[in-house]
C-alpha positions in Angstrom: 0.0 0.5 -0.7 2.6 2.0 0.4 4.1 1.9 -3.1 0.2 2.6 -4.3 -0.3 5.7 -1.6 4.1 7.1 -3.3 2.6 6.1 -6.6 -0.2 8.6 -6.2 -3.1 5.8 -6.4 -4.9 6.4 -2.9 -5.8 10.2 -3.6 -8.6 11.6 -3.9 -11.1 8.9 -2.8 -14.4 10.1 -4.3 -14.5 7.2 -6.8 -17.4 4.4 -6.2 -17.8 0.9 -7.9 -20.1 -1.9 -6.7 -20.4 -5.2 -7.9 -21.2 -8.5 -6.8 -18.6 -11.3 -5.7 -18.8 -14.8 -3.6 -18.8 -14.4 0.3 -16.2 -17.3 0.4 -13.7 -15.6 -2.0 -14.2 -12.2 0.0 -13.8 -14.3 3.7 -11.1 -16.1 2.0 -9.2 -13.4 0.4 -9.1 -11.6 4.5 -8.2 -14.2 5.7 -5.3 -14.6 3.6 -4.4 -10.5 4.0 -5.8 -9.8 7.8 -7.9 -6.5 6.0 -10.9 -7.0 7.7 -12.8 -4.2 6.3 -13.5 -4.8 2.4 -13.2 -1.0 1.7 -9.8 -1.5 2.6 -10.2 -4.9 0.8 -10.8 -4.0 -2.6 -8.1 -1.2 -2.1 -5.5 -3.7 -1.6 -6.7 -6.2 -4.6 -6.6 -2.3 -7.0 -3.6 -1.4 -6.0 -2.2 -4.6 -6.1 -3.2 -4.8 -10.3 -2.5 -1.2 -10.8 1.5 -2.0 -9.2 1.6 -5.1 -11.2 5.2 -5.2 -12.8 5.2 -7.2 -15.9 6.6 -10.2 -14.1 4.6 -13.3 -16.0 4.2 -11.2 -19.0 7.5 -10.9 -19.5 8.5 -14.6 -18.8 5.9 -16.7 -21.4 7.5 -14.4 -23.7 11.2 -15.2 -22.9 10.0 -18.9 -22.3 12.6 -21.4 -24.3 14.8 -18.9 -24.3 17.8 -18.1 -23.2 21.0 -16.1 -24.2 23.8 -18.1 -25.4 25.9 -16.2 -23.4 24.9 -16.5 -20.4 27.0 -17.5 -17.8 25.2 -20.3 -15.5 27.5 -21.4 -13.3 28.1 -24.2 -14.1 
């Protein structure tokens, strides 16, 4: 959340969203994070997506490709 704050994502909390989700999903997410309030949980989840670094896509893109000059140490 500190990174989201530094990125300016937590300023001006005037937006509102709504939707229907599984209560079991919400309970488990709260257990996993320790977050109790729905609003804080939604904010945390959105911040996690907004701050995604793109590693998964970069990993998929480079699949089965290793630079021949890379020193692997063996």
